N, C-alpha and C positions, 0 to 999 in steps of 0.2 A: 384325584381326591374321591374319598370314599362315597360320599353322595353320589356323584356322576355315575360312579362305577356301578353301584346298587340299582340305579334308576334307568340305566341305558337299556333299551331294547334293540335288537336288530333282527332283520328279517331273514330266517332260515329258507331252505328249500320248501318249495310249495307252501310260502308265506306263513310258516309257523313263526311264532314269538318265542325269543329265547331270552331269559333273564339272567343276568351274571350275577353270582353271590360271592362277596368275599368276607371272610372271617377277620381278618386282620390285615392292616396297611401297615407298609414299613414307616416308623417314627425314628426320628433322632434318638439315639441311644448314647447315655452317658457311660463308659467303660471304666468302673470304679475299682475292679480287682485287676491290679497289674504285678500281684506278688503271689507266691504260694501260700498256702494256709500256714499260719504261723509266723508270717514275715510281716514287717511294718515297712510301708512306701513312703519315701519321699520324693516327691515331685522335683524338687531343686536339683537333685542329681539321678534323677530317673533310675533309683536304686532300690533295693529291699535289704531289710535288716532283720536279725534273727540272734538272740542270746541263747547259747546252748549251755545246758546247767551242769552237764557231766562233766566233772572236774579233769582237766587235761593238761597236760605240761605243754608249753608254747608249740612245740614242733609237731604234737600230735594234733593240737588245734588248727595247725596251718593245714594238715592233710585233710582233716575233718572239713573244714571250709572248702577246701580245692574239690572235695567228692560231690559238693552241691553245687558246683560251678561257681565257686565265690573265692573270698579270701578274707583273711582278717581285716577288719574295717580300719581304713583310715579316712582323714576328713580334708574336704577341699576348702572349708571356709568355717567361721564361726557360726553362721546359719546352720549347717549340717550338724555340727556338734551340739549346738542347742536343739535341734529336733530330737537327737539321740538321748539329751539329758532329760527331756521332758515326757519320754516315752514311759509308759506303766509296764515294765517287762513282768513277764509272768514267772515270778521267782521261788514261790513256794518255800519248802522247808529245805531244797537241795542246796541252796548256796553255800559257798565256803567261808563266809565272813559273817560279820555280826547281821541281825535282821533288818537294822536300820539302814545299812550301806551295803554296797556291793561292789566287787572289782570284776573287769574283764580284760581277759587278753586283747589287745588292739595291735595293728598292724606296724608297730615302730620298735625299734631296737636302740638302746643306748650304748654308744662307744666309748669306753673308758680310755682317756688319753693320759692321765697322770694321777697318781695315787700317794704323793706326797704328803702334803698337810692335809689336803681335802681331795675329794674325788672330783675329777674336771673330765669333761667328755661333751659329746654333743647327741642330738637325736638324728636318726636316720630311719628313712622310709625302708620298711623291710623288704620291700621287691623293687629291684633295680627296673629302671624305665618307667616307673609310676610317675603319673602327671600329677599327683597331690602337691599342694603347696603349703599345706598347713603342719606345722611341727610344733609339737608341745613345748610349754615353758620348762623351767629346771624343774627336776622330779623331785618326789620323797624317795629315798632309797630304801628298799625292802630290808626287813629282818633277817631273810634267809640267805644272804649275801654270801658268795664265796670269795675269798682272797684271790683266786685263782683266774676267776672268769674276768676277761675284758669286755664281754658283751652283755647287757642285761636286756630285759624284755619288758615291754610297756604295760601297764596296768592301767586303765581307767576307772578309777573310783567315782560311783553315784550314791545317790542318797535316796532311799525308800519313801520318805515322808513327802506327802503331795507339796507342801510349803516350799521344803529345801529344793526338791526336783525342779518345780516350775521357776525357780530363781536363779537355777542353771549352776548350782553349788557342786563342786567338783575337784577331784586331785589327780595327779599324775604320778605314778610309781614305776620306778626301775626296779625290777624284781628278778631272781634267780630264774630262768628260763624253764627250770625243771621242776618248779613248784607246780601244784596243781590248781587249776582256777577256772571258774566259768569263762566263756569267751565270745566275742561279737564278730559276727560273720556279716559279710557285705556281698552282694549280688547284683548284677543289672536286673533292671526290671524286665518281665517276661510275660509271653502271652499266656493266659490262663483261660480254659475253656468253660464253658456252662456247667460242667460236670467235676471242675476242680482239678482237672489234668494240667499239667505244664505243656506247652505247645512250642515245638522247636521252630528256628528262624525259617520263614519261607512256605511253611504249611498252612493248610486251609483248615479253620476252626470256627466253632459258633463261641463266641466271647460270653463271659459272665452279663447278665442284663434281664430284660424282661422279654426279650424276644427270640426264641429257639430257632426261628426261621432265618436268622442271619448267617451267612457264610463269608468270612473274612480270610485275608490273609495276613500271617503273622509277619512284621516288619519292624525291627529295632525296638520289639516288646509291646509294639501297638498293633491292633487290629485296623488294616487298611483294605480300600478297594473292596467295601463290603456289598453283599447282594443279597436282597431278602426275596424269600419266598412268599406267596399268598395261598392260603388255605382255601379250598372249597368248603363249604357248609356240608357237614355229613347228611347224606339222604336218608329220609326216613326216621328222622329223630328231630323232635321238636326241643328236648332239653338236654343240653351236653356241656361236658367238661373239658377244655383244652389242658392237655399236659403241659407243665410249663418248661418242661426240659427236653421234650421231643416235639419236633417240626409236624405240624399237620396230623398229631396224634389225638384221638378225642375218646371221651367215655360217654356212652348213652346213659342219660339219668331217667329217660322214660319208663313208666311200669312196665 
């Protein structure tokens, strides 16, 4: 406890009295940042999500997501999809559709099995071996379809207006994979340090929070086995300010 540490005296050599001072004592810390800047975190799947506005075809979008250690988003349950629909994505003027709605490439493909009287087929997860269990309902077919294509790619249509967004209104489109569109990437949550750098698995880091003197190990995107350092009060300075991002670094405010 801080009170005991501050008031404790011990006898040094020659009977001198030594007083111990601490500036901060380790406190329980809530780690609120588990995603890089610009990504939205969902606790239910321990995942991060980001919409990319630069219009790319489906295959280029796949590669962009892979470069940030992710993939085009797929969904495990309705709750995860509702989380995505409720987000206010930063769309600005770059979207490739009407301002009140927007479509994103996501990680599903529609395989056409019959073109006789009407298009028949089924959805598949685009990445083999995926454990995702949620598959979209029957799609709306896009206008840019080619008669030669037997595989179409999934676009999730959301709405920009808050009322429609929070009611979860949305549609699924099966579109020509070479059309350009915004897209939604998904990646596992990660460790982010106090300076907003991404930390690799197994490395030491100081997590985002209010204690720059914590040192933790990154494990499955979470800070674990944390150790805190305590700082001695700066000598010869009555008024000082602690650096919020550097451990035991002070600025003296005395005249």
